[in-house]
N, C-alpha and C positions, 0 to 999 in steps of 0.2 A: 504494499499500500504506500501511497505517496502521502507525505506529511502536508497537512493543510496549513497554509500560511498564516491564517487568523490575523489579518491586518487590523482588525478592530480591537483585538486583544481580549475579547470576552466570549469567544465562540465555545459551544460544547463540542463542536467537531474537531477531532485531532488528525484524522487521515481519511483518504478516499482512494478508490480505485474505479477508473472509467473503463467500460467495455462497451461494444457496440450495443446501443439500445438499453444500457443500464449504467447504474452507478452504485457502488457499495460505499457506505459512509460509516466510519468508526467514531463513536462519541467518547468523551472523557471516562464514562463509566466502563468502557470496554466493549460495550455491546456494538454489534455491526448490524447494519440494515442494508438489504439490497433493494433498490428501487428499479423497477424495469418499466419499459414502454407499456407493457400489458397491465401492470399493477397501478402505476402512477400517471400514465399518459405520456406520449412522446414528447410533447411540448415541455412538460414539466421536467422531464429527465434531461433534455437538452438544456434547459435553463439551469438545472442543478449542476450539470457538467461544466458549464460556463462559470458559474459562481466558484465552484470548487477550484477550478483553474486559476481564477482571478484572486482567490484567497479571501474573499469578503462576501458576507451575506448568505452563506449556505445554510446555517442554522436557522436563521430567521425565515428563510424561504421554506423550509421543510416545516417548520411550525405553523406557518400561515397557509400553506398550500397542499401539502401532501402527507402530513403527519403520520397517519396509520395506513397509508396506501402502499405499504412496502410488500414485496414478494416473499421475503424471508428475513428472519431475525435470529441472531445467534450471539453467543458470548465468546 
């Protein structure tokens, strides 16, 4: 997984992994969530991928738009 830049300094996201049509996000708690085009919608996944790469706004976006629309959750 790639370290999340966390440019705002207060994100719960620590790392992410981008794949075709999907993104896996790891939070400070250690929990990982897989969001896919099928579970969260292609537009949302594309936005999350952009935010992850920019290092800003990913946690807020997840909370506001796709919170529980993940395909898989694990620790």
